[in-house]
Phi, psi and omega in degrees: 000334181281347179291119182280356184291144177260356181240156177220151178278129180293129180291343182270309184254343177087358179273156180282134179221167180301140189287326188248027174261159184291316186237154174295137182287343182267306187250350179083011179295137182284113182272326181237149180298326179207164178294325180296318180293321178295319179294319178295321178294321178296317179296320177294319177298320180289326183289337181294317180223080189290336185297301181279340185265001185288335183260011183262138174266158180288350179264356181284152174248347178225154174289144180293141180258126180266124179247128179275095183249031178283128181244131176269095184291329178295318179293320179294320179294319179297321179295325180275355179082024180259132178270127177248128178289152181293153181291150180267146176272345185230059185294322182288323178296318179296319180296316178296319178298316178294326177297313180291327174294322179291327175294324180290339182275354180285125181282133175244144179287144183270337180268165182272087179259147181250149181289317179240123180293145179283150180278141179285162184293331183272354181276157180284144177262126180253134179249000000 
């Protein structure tokens, strides 16, 4: 349990595979008697040193690497001379408001005009 490694050498094929999986990923050799036992062993292994082992899955072969990829876009834009408007707290409300304003800008005719003129009573009907 004190071994921090996440991989073990398969006794059948000799390749490295995840330590707490039931079967070897290469040859299918049964590494643990049952899935329940492998899971219990993983939980006990994790409980010994929870700080570095808390983010590891029992199917992992390497510890996760954390990369700090946070980018400050406002600082980059300021450096490039680009002005960025401040973020809005109500983007959906503004979108709905602009939608209804655009509907109000559509011109409708005020008189009662018809698309097809009606035929008068004295005109001939053609079929």
